[in-house]
Steps between C-alpha positions, in 0.01 A plus 500: 500500500816411697603748767831593332322576171232699683769710673681557169175611334424730796848657467442547125164665572657748742798571271277569201268716709801702622626544141156607386479246218207303635146574392217482749320206337824303472586580864166370627527186287854438629391548861211259459728236349764550770224447755400181309138614483236470234326819397203412720719414801711817468187712462352345816830549686512874422126560528394575143260331263654223286343666193680827581837322513431294187402811303800692632748227401341487154547875466125552477429619852477846647573445870473773760802637680388311811486172304850554359631565850341175618662307215848636583482491881605133558844578355542836670476693173311821441401712204705806421549765239834576342627680199710271283857606440619555145705181529203296623287632216769413244525144633129427493431138415220448253328166519371309199224258585540185296154379405433225252201342332342201669708191452825688434764468766609841626832344589569364152833596346347673197261708709775593744736600215233721344426670833869561571546643151214744562648585840840577340338728245299683765800530736719645225235742376400632843828463691347292779541152641223254419387186680316232304253332732281196453154577636398136468777406743403747772706788364826307483778706343621324184765755406631846575632714217701809596513810285813520287756752624 
């Protein structure tokens, strides 16, 4: 990853962490990518088992507090507890994971249209913003639908 892009991604990481709109799994994944490391290389760098990191990024792990601190340390981040403000709660972004059957392109126009239509319905019904993400493309955001005012 070019240095300028790496610095931009690092700035985005810190901005999102400051705003409180960055989940822990997403933060670790972003840090690993900014560091241009594979899961195994990042795990070795921070001193945890590769399996622990792989499970954590998949959302299947149950790491200890010490492990989480190790994962965050290279970027000077730490875990904290905060009570969300009413505004932050109202602006929660729900994420739809776009999964398709084998052989169907998750990025196809028809699939994307259907996912965005569902996102609009959900956003309107629940008064939240919704991101449509493509799991097959590493969690790439395909669209963001804001709640109608």
